[in-house]
ZABA-406412 format. One record per residue (C-alpha): y, z, x; residue in one letter. Coordinates in steps of 0.25 Angstrom, whole numbers. Each point is the difference from the previous one (the first is absolute). Layout:
residues N
<pt><yy>Y</yy><zz>Z</zz><xx>X</xx><zavo>a</zavo></pt>
...
This chain:
residues 211
<pt><yy>358</yy><zz>-180</zz><xx>774</xx><zavo>m</zavo></pt>
<pt><yy>7</yy><zz>-2</zz><xx>-14</xx><zavo>i</zavo></pt>
<pt><yy>-3</yy><zz>-13</zz><xx>-6</xx><zavo>f</zavo></pt>
<pt><yy>1</yy><zz>-6</zz><xx>-14</xx><zavo>a</zavo></pt>
<pt><yy>-9</yy><zz>-10</zz><xx>-6</xx><zavo>d</zavo></pt>
<pt><yy>4</yy><zz>-7</zz><xx>-13</xx><zavo>l</zavo></pt>
<pt><yy>-2</yy><zz>-13</zz><xx>-7</xx><zavo>t</zavo></pt>
<pt><yy>13</yy><zz>-8</zz><xx>-4</xx><zavo>m</zavo></pt>
<pt><yy>4</yy><zz>-12</zz><xx>-8</xx><zavo>s</zavo></pt>
<pt><yy>6</yy><zz>-12</zz><xx>8</xx><zavo>l</zavo></pt>
<pt><yy>13</yy><zz>5</zz><xx>-6</xx><zavo>d</zavo></pt>
<pt><yy>-1</yy><zz>14</zz><xx>5</xx><zavo>g</zavo></pt>
<pt><yy>-5</yy><zz>9</zz><xx>-11</xx><zavo>f</zavo></pt>
<pt><yy>-12</yy><zz>9</zz><xx>0</xx><zavo>v</zavo></pt>
<pt><yy>-1</yy><zz>1</zz><xx>-15</xx><zavo>a</zavo></pt>
<pt><yy>6</yy><zz>-8</zz><xx>-11</xx><zavo>g</zavo></pt>
<pt><yy>9</yy><zz>3</zz><xx>-12</xx><zavo>p</zavo></pt>
<pt><yy>-3</yy><zz>8</zz><xx>-12</xx><zavo>n</zavo></pt>
<pt><yy>-9</yy><zz>10</zz><xx>6</xx><zavo>q</zavo></pt>
<pt><yy>-8</yy><zz>8</zz><xx>-10</xx><zavo>t</zavo></pt>
<pt><yy>-13</yy><zz>9</zz><xx>0</xx><zavo>l</zavo></pt>
<pt><yy>-7</yy><zz>-12</zz><xx>-5</xx><zavo>q</zavo></pt>
<pt><yy>6</yy><zz>-9</zz><xx>11</xx><zavo>e</zavo></pt>
<pt><yy>3</yy><zz>9</zz><xx>11</xx><zavo>p</zavo></pt>
<pt><yy>3</yy><zz>-11</zz><xx>9</xx><zavo>l</zavo></pt>
<pt><yy>9</yy><zz>-7</zz><xx>-10</xx><zavo>g</zavo></pt>
<pt><yy>0</yy><zz>-14</zz><xx>-5</xx><zavo>a</zavo></pt>
<pt><yy>-7</yy><zz>-9</zz><xx>9</xx><zavo>g</zavo></pt>
<pt><yy>-2</yy><zz>12</zz><xx>11</xx><zavo>g</zavo></pt>
<pt><yy>-15</yy><zz>0</zz><xx>-1</xx><zavo>e</zavo></pt>
<pt><yy>-2</yy><zz>-14</zz><xx>5</xx><zavo>q</zavo></pt>
<pt><yy>6</yy><zz>4</zz><xx>13</xx><zavo>l</zavo></pt>
<pt><yy>-13</yy><zz>8</zz><xx>3</xx><zavo>h</zavo></pt>
<pt><yy>-10</yy><zz>-10</zz><xx>-3</xx><zavo>q</zavo></pt>
<pt><yy>-3</yy><zz>-2</zz><xx>15</xx><zavo>w</zavo></pt>
<pt><yy>-3</yy><zz>14</zz><xx>1</xx><zavo>a</zavo></pt>
<pt><yy>-8</yy><zz>2</zz><xx>-13</xx><zavo>l</zavo></pt>
<pt><yy>-10</yy><zz>-11</zz><xx>5</xx><zavo>a</zavo></pt>
<pt><yy>-2</yy><zz>6</zz><xx>14</xx><zavo>a</zavo></pt>
<pt><yy>-13</yy><zz>7</zz><xx>2</xx><zavo>s</zavo></pt>
<pt><yy>7</yy><zz>11</zz><xx>8</xx><zavo>a</zavo></pt>
<pt><yy>9</yy><zz>3</zz><xx>-12</xx><zavo>w</zavo></pt>
<pt><yy>-12</yy><zz>0</zz><xx>-10</xx><zavo>r</zavo></pt>
<pt><yy>-8</yy><zz>9</zz><xx>8</xx><zavo>q</zavo></pt>
<pt><yy>11</yy><zz>10</zz><xx>2</xx><zavo>a</zavo></pt>
<pt><yy>2</yy><zz>0</zz><xx>-16</xx><zavo>h</zavo></pt>
<pt><yy>-15</yy><zz>2</zz><xx>-2</xx><zavo>g</zavo></pt>
<pt><yy>-3</yy><zz>-15</zz><xx>-4</xx><zavo>h</zavo></pt>
<pt><yy>-11</yy><zz>-9</zz><xx>6</xx><zavo>e</zavo></pt>
<pt><yy>2</yy><zz>-14</zz><xx>5</xx><zavo>g</zavo></pt>
<pt><yy>13</yy><zz>-7</zz><xx>4</xx><zavo>g</zavo></pt>
<pt><yy>4</yy><zz>-10</zz><xx>11</xx><zavo>e</zavo></pt>
<pt><yy>-1</yy><zz>2</zz><xx>15</xx><zavo>a</zavo></pt>
<pt><yy>11</yy><zz>-6</zz><xx>9</xx><zavo>g</zavo></pt>
<pt><yy>13</yy><zz>3</zz><xx>5</xx><zavo>v</zavo></pt>
<pt><yy>6</yy><zz>7</zz><xx>-12</xx><zavo>d</zavo></pt>
<pt><yy>-12</yy><zz>10</zz><xx>0</xx><zavo>s</zavo></pt>
<pt><yy>2</yy><zz>2</zz><xx>15</xx><zavo>d</zavo></pt>
<pt><yy>15</yy><zz>3</zz><xx>-2</xx><zavo>v</zavo></pt>
<pt><yy>-4</yy><zz>10</zz><xx>-11</xx><zavo>i</zavo></pt>
<pt><yy>-11</yy><zz>7</zz><xx>9</xx><zavo>t</zavo></pt>
<pt><yy>10</yy><zz>0</zz><xx>12</xx><zavo>e</zavo></pt>
<pt><yy>10</yy><zz>8</zz><xx>-9</xx><zavo>t</zavo></pt>
<pt><yy>-9</yy><zz>10</zz><xx>-6</xx><zavo>t</zavo></pt>
<pt><yy>-7</yy><zz>3</zz><xx>14</xx><zavo>s</zavo></pt>
<pt><yy>13</yy><zz>4</zz><xx>7</xx><zavo>r</zavo></pt>
<pt><yy>6</yy><zz>8</zz><xx>-11</xx><zavo>t</zavo></pt>
<pt><yy>-1</yy><zz>15</zz><xx>0</xx><zavo>g</zavo></pt>
<pt><yy>10</yy><zz>4</zz><xx>-11</xx><zavo>a</zavo></pt>
<pt><yy>9</yy><zz>-7</zz><xx>-10</xx><zavo>g</zavo></pt>
<pt><yy>13</yy><zz>1</zz><xx>-7</xx><zavo>i</zavo></pt>
<pt><yy>4</yy><zz>-5</zz><xx>-13</xx><zavo>m</zavo></pt>
<pt><yy>10</yy><zz>1</zz><xx>-11</xx><zavo>g</zavo></pt>
<pt><yy>-2</yy><zz>6</zz><xx>-14</xx><zavo>r</zavo></pt>
<pt><yy>1</yy><zz>-13</zz><xx>-7</xx><zavo>k</zavo></pt>
<pt><yy>-11</yy><zz>-6</zz><xx>9</xx><zavo>m</zavo></pt>
<pt><yy>-9</yy><zz>13</zz><xx>-3</xx><zavo>f</zavo></pt>
<pt><yy>1</yy><zz>0</zz><xx>-15</xx><zavo>s</zavo></pt>
<pt><yy>11</yy><zz>-9</zz><xx>-5</xx><zavo>g</zavo></pt>
<pt><yy>6</yy><zz>13</zz><xx>-7</xx><zavo>g</zavo></pt>
<pt><yy>13</yy><zz>7</zz><xx>2</xx><zavo>s</zavo></pt>
<pt><yy>6</yy><zz>14</zz><xx>-5</xx><zavo>g</zavo></pt>
<pt><yy>-9</yy><zz>12</zz><xx>-1</xx><zavo>g</zavo></pt>
<pt><yy>-15</yy><zz>-1</zz><xx>3</xx><zavo>w</zavo></pt>
<pt><yy>-3</yy><zz>6</zz><xx>-14</xx><zavo>a</zavo></pt>
<pt><yy>5</yy><zz>-13</zz><xx>-6</xx><zavo>d</zavo></pt>
<pt><yy>-6</yy><zz>-10</zz><xx>10</xx><zavo>d</zavo></pt>
<pt><yy>-10</yy><zz>-8</zz><xx>-8</xx><zavo>p</zavo></pt>
<pt><yy>-7</yy><zz>-3</zz><xx>13</xx><zavo>n</zavo></pt>
<pt><yy>0</yy><zz>13</zz><xx>8</xx><zavo>p</zavo></pt>
<pt><yy>-12</yy><zz>-3</zz><xx>8</xx><zavo>t</zavo></pt>
<pt><yy>4</yy><zz>-13</zz><xx>5</xx><zavo>g</zavo></pt>
<pt><yy>-6</yy><zz>-14</zz><xx>-2</xx><zavo>w</zavo></pt>
<pt><yy>-13</yy><zz>1</zz><xx>8</xx><zavo>w</zavo></pt>
<pt><yy>-9</yy><zz>9</zz><xx>-8</xx><zavo>g</zavo></pt>
<pt><yy>-8</yy><zz>11</zz><xx>6</xx><zavo>e</zavo></pt>
<pt><yy>-3</yy><zz>-7</zz><xx>13</xx><zavo>e</zavo></pt>
<pt><yy>13</yy><zz>-6</zz><xx>6</xx><zavo>p</zavo></pt>
<pt><yy>-2</yy><zz>-11</zz><xx>11</xx><zavo>p</zavo></pt>
<pt><yy>9</yy><zz>7</zz><xx>10</xx><zavo>f</zavo></pt>
<pt><yy>-10</yy><zz>10</zz><xx>6</xx><zavo>h</zavo></pt>
<pt><yy>11</yy><zz>7</zz><xx>8</xx><zavo>h</zavo></pt>
<pt><yy>12</yy><zz>10</zz><xx>-4</xx><zavo>p</zavo></pt>
<pt><yy>11</yy><zz>-6</zz><xx>-8</xx><zavo>v</zavo></pt>
<pt><yy>14</yy><zz>6</zz><xx>-2</xx><zavo>y</zavo></pt>
<pt><yy>7</yy><zz>-4</zz><xx>-12</xx><zavo>v</zavo></pt>
<pt><yy>15</yy><zz>1</zz><xx>0</xx><zavo>v</zavo></pt>
<pt><yy>5</yy><zz>5</zz><xx>-14</xx><zavo>t</zavo></pt>
<pt><yy>12</yy><zz>9</zz><xx>-5</xx><zavo>h</zavo></pt>
<pt><yy>-10</yy><zz>8</zz><xx>-8</xx><zavo>h</zavo></pt>
<pt><yy>-9</yy><zz>11</zz><xx>6</xx><zavo>e</zavo></pt>
<pt><yy>-15</yy><zz>0</zz><xx>-2</xx><zavo>r</zavo></pt>
<pt><yy>-12</yy><zz>6</zz><xx>7</xx><zavo>e</zavo></pt>
<pt><yy>-9</yy><zz>-9</zz><xx>8</xx><zavo>p</zavo></pt>
<pt><yy>-10</yy><zz>-9</zz><xx>-7</xx><zavo>l</zavo></pt>
<pt><yy>-13</yy><zz>0</zz><xx>6</xx><zavo>e</zavo></pt>
<pt><yy>-9</yy><zz>-12</zz><xx>-3</xx><zavo>l</zavo></pt>
<pt><yy>-12</yy><zz>-6</zz><xx>6</xx><zavo>t</zavo></pt>
<pt><yy>3</yy><zz>-3</zz><xx>15</xx><zavo>g</zavo></pt>
<pt><yy>15</yy><zz>0</zz><xx>-3</xx><zavo>t</zavo></pt>
<pt><yy>10</yy><zz>12</zz><xx>-2</xx><zavo>t</zavo></pt>
<pt><yy>14</yy><zz>-4</zz><xx>-5</xx><zavo>f</zavo></pt>
<pt><yy>11</yy><zz>10</zz><xx>4</xx><zavo>t</zavo></pt>
<pt><yy>13</yy><zz>0</zz><xx>-7</xx><zavo>f</zavo></pt>
<pt><yy>13</yy><zz>1</zz><xx>8</xx><zavo>v</zavo></pt>
<pt><yy>15</yy><zz>-1</zz><xx>-3</xx><zavo>q</zavo></pt>
<pt><yy>5</yy><zz>-9</zz><xx>11</xx><zavo>s</zavo></pt>
<pt><yy>-5</yy><zz>-11</zz><xx>9</xx><zavo>f</zavo></pt>
<pt><yy>3</yy><zz>8</zz><xx>12</xx><zavo>e</zavo></pt>
<pt><yy>-9</yy><zz>11</zz><xx>-5</xx><zavo>e</zavo></pt>
<pt><yy>-11</yy><zz>-10</zz><xx>-3</xx><zavo>a</zavo></pt>
<pt><yy>1</yy><zz>-6</zz><xx>14</xx><zavo>l</zavo></pt>
<pt><yy>0</yy><zz>14</zz><xx>7</xx><zavo>r</zavo></pt>
<pt><yy>-13</yy><zz>3</zz><xx>-7</xx><zavo>h</zavo></pt>
<pt><yy>-6</yy><zz>-13</zz><xx>1</xx><zavo>a</zavo></pt>
<pt><yy>2</yy><zz>-1</zz><xx>15</xx><zavo>q</zavo></pt>
<pt><yy>-7</yy><zz>14</zz><xx>1</xx><zavo>g</zavo></pt>
<pt><yy>-12</yy><zz>-5</zz><xx>-8</xx><zavo>a</zavo></pt>
<pt><yy>-2</yy><zz>-13</zz><xx>6</xx><zavo>a</zavo></pt>
<pt><yy>-4</yy><zz>6</zz><xx>14</xx><zavo>g</zavo></pt>
<pt><yy>-2</yy><zz>-12</zz><xx>9</xx><zavo>e</zavo></pt>
<pt><yy>1</yy><zz>-10</zz><xx>-11</xx><zavo>q</zavo></pt>
<pt><yy>12</yy><zz>-7</zz><xx>-6</xx><zavo>d</zavo></pt>
<pt><yy>8</yy><zz>3</zz><xx>-12</xx><zavo>v</zavo></pt>
<pt><yy>0</yy><zz>-11</zz><xx>-11</xx><zavo>q</zavo></pt>
<pt><yy>11</yy><zz>-1</zz><xx>-10</xx><zavo>i</zavo></pt>
<pt><yy>-7</yy><zz>-5</zz><xx>-12</xx><zavo>h</zavo></pt>
<pt><yy>12</yy><zz>-3</zz><xx>-8</xx><zavo>g</zavo></pt>
<pt><yy>8</yy><zz>-4</zz><xx>-8</xx><zavo>g</zavo></pt>
<pt><yy>12</yy><zz>-7</zz><xx>6</xx><zavo>g</zavo></pt>
<pt><yy>9</yy><zz>12</zz><xx>-1</xx><zavo>t</zavo></pt>
<pt><yy>-9</yy><zz>8</zz><xx>9</xx><zavo>m</zavo></pt>
<pt><yy>1</yy><zz>-11</zz><xx>10</xx><zavo>v</zavo></pt>
<pt><yy>15</yy><zz>-1</zz><xx>-1</xx><zavo>q</zavo></pt>
<pt><yy>1</yy><zz>15</zz><xx>2</xx><zavo>q</zavo></pt>
<pt><yy>-9</yy><zz>0</zz><xx>13</xx><zavo>a</zavo></pt>
<pt><yy>9</yy><zz>-11</zz><xx>5</xx><zavo>l</zavo></pt>
<pt><yy>12</yy><zz>7</zz><xx>-3</xx><zavo>a</zavo></pt>
<pt><yy>-5</yy><zz>13</zz><xx>7</xx><zavo>a</zavo></pt>
<pt><yy>-4</yy><zz>-8</zz><xx>12</xx><zavo>g</zavo></pt>
<pt><yy>-15</yy><zz>4</zz><xx>-2</xx><zavo>a</zavo></pt>
<pt><yy>-6</yy><zz>-13</zz><xx>-2</xx><zavo>l</zavo></pt>
<pt><yy>-7</yy><zz>-6</zz><xx>12</xx><zavo>d</zavo></pt>
<pt><yy>-7</yy><zz>-12</zz><xx>-6</xx><zavo>e</zavo></pt>
<pt><yy>0</yy><zz>-8</zz><xx>-13</xx><zavo>l</zavo></pt>
<pt><yy>-12</yy><zz>-8</zz><xx>-4</xx><zavo>n</zavo></pt>
<pt><yy>4</yy><zz>-10</zz><xx>-12</xx><zavo>v</zavo></pt>
<pt><yy>-10</yy><zz>-9</zz><xx>-7</xx><zavo>h</zavo></pt>
<pt><yy>8</yy><zz>-11</zz><xx>-6</xx><zavo>i</zavo></pt>
<pt><yy>-6</yy><zz>-6</zz><xx>-12</xx><zavo>a</zavo></pt>
<pt><yy>4</yy><zz>-14</zz><xx>-5</xx><zavo>p</zavo></pt>
<pt><yy>7</yy><zz>5</zz><xx>-13</xx><zavo>h</zavo></pt>
<pt><yy>14</yy><zz>1</zz><xx>-5</xx><zavo>l</zavo></pt>
<pt><yy>3</yy><zz>12</zz><xx>-9</xx><zavo>l</zavo></pt>
<pt><yy>15</yy><zz>-2</zz><xx>-2</xx><zavo>g</zavo></pt>
<pt><yy>3</yy><zz>14</zz><xx>-1</xx><zavo>s</zavo></pt>
<pt><yy>-7</yy><zz>14</zz><xx>1</xx><zavo>g</zavo></pt>
<pt><yy>-1</yy><zz>11</zz><xx>11</xx><zavo>s</zavo></pt>
<pt><yy>4</yy><zz>-6</zz><xx>13</xx><zavo>p</zavo></pt>
<pt><yy>-7</yy><zz>4</zz><xx>13</xx><zavo>l</zavo></pt>
<pt><yy>12</yy><zz>1</zz><xx>9</xx><zavo>l</zavo></pt>
<pt><yy>12</yy><zz>0</zz><xx>-10</xx><zavo>g</zavo></pt>
<pt><yy>12</yy><zz>7</zz><xx>7</xx><zavo>g</zavo></pt>
<pt><yy>-7</yy><zz>1</zz><xx>13</xx><zavo>s</zavo></pt>
<pt><yy>7</yy><zz>-3</zz><xx>14</xx><zavo>a</zavo></pt>
<pt><yy>-6</yy><zz>-1</zz><xx>14</xx><zavo>g</zavo></pt>
<pt><yy>-8</yy><zz>-10</zz><xx>8</xx><zavo>r</zavo></pt>
<pt><yy>-14</yy><zz>-3</zz><xx>1</xx><zavo>l</zavo></pt>
<pt><yy>-8</yy><zz>-9</zz><xx>9</xx><zavo>e</zavo></pt>
<pt><yy>-13</yy><zz>-8</zz><xx>-4</xx><zavo>r</zavo></pt>
<pt><yy>-12</yy><zz>5</zz><xx>7</xx><zavo>a</zavo></pt>
<pt><yy>-11</yy><zz>-7</zz><xx>-7</xx><zavo>r</zavo></pt>
<pt><yy>-3</yy><zz>-11</zz><xx>-10</xx><zavo>v</zavo></pt>
<pt><yy>-13</yy><zz>-3</zz><xx>-7</xx><zavo>i</zavo></pt>
<pt><yy>-1</yy><zz>-11</zz><xx>-10</xx><zavo>e</zavo></pt>
<pt><yy>-11</yy><zz>1</zz><xx>-11</xx><zavo>s</zavo></pt>
<pt><yy>-8</yy><zz>-10</zz><xx>-8</xx><zavo>p</zavo></pt>
<pt><yy>4</yy><zz>8</zz><xx>-12</xx><zavo>s</zavo></pt>
<pt><yy>15</yy><zz>-4</zz><xx>2</xx><zavo>g</zavo></pt>
<pt><yy>5</yy><zz>13</zz><xx>5</xx><zavo>v</zavo></pt>
<pt><yy>7</yy><zz>2</zz><xx>13</xx><zavo>t</zavo></pt>
<pt><yy>-2</yy><zz>13</zz><xx>7</xx><zavo>h</zavo></pt>
<pt><yy>12</yy><zz>3</zz><xx>9</xx><zavo>i</zavo></pt>
<pt><yy>1</yy><zz>12</zz><xx>9</xx><zavo>r</zavo></pt>
<pt><yy>14</yy><zz>4</zz><xx>4</xx><zavo>y</zavo></pt>
<pt><yy>4</yy><zz>11</zz><xx>10</xx><zavo>r</zavo></pt>
<pt><yy>13</yy><zz>8</zz><xx>-3</xx><zavo>v</zavo></pt>
<pt><yy>10</yy><zz>-2</zz><xx>12</xx><zavo>v</zavo></pt>
<pt><yy>7</yy><zz>12</zz><xx>4</xx><zavo>r</zavo></pt>
<pt><yy>15</yy><zz>-3</zz><xx>2</xx><zavo>i</zavo></pt>
<pt><yy>6</yy><zz>10</zz><xx>10</xx><zavo>k</zavo></pt>
């Protein structure tokens, strides 16, 4: 199964306006993820102690346990563009031990040798289709997760490759930024709704194949 899992503002954005290396999620974007940052499962995956148990943590654990390989865009990986020699963040945001612990395929126009870090290897490919082919082979009997950003989800929908969309809707309005589904078309059916005391609503949609 190919699924996407992202947090979105109430007005449809996965990141706010004016994204920079200092604020990679843009103005106000970090507040979307407070539910995850407080969860014990997120903290454990990022090498921290503590955190809160409950439905938010359970949702994160469910997602990580089903994922055998991932796909992300260049902007999510490093925030950079252009050649890698000029990228100010060439090894990504996560340090020497990223939280993924599965192969991740990064879609970029610029060739690069794979980057092997503790528990995660990033392989750089030049199209979504190439990333999907490699990820499906690497995932084995597990699922392929599209980590983001919104452009990767949009490409997956356009290619007819996405089976499931998990959206964590945070009760914030960003006004502008990077949309999750901008320009996309199709039909989704709601499969599950989980309301959290944190204020976030976890919604699972299945993509309806129109014959």
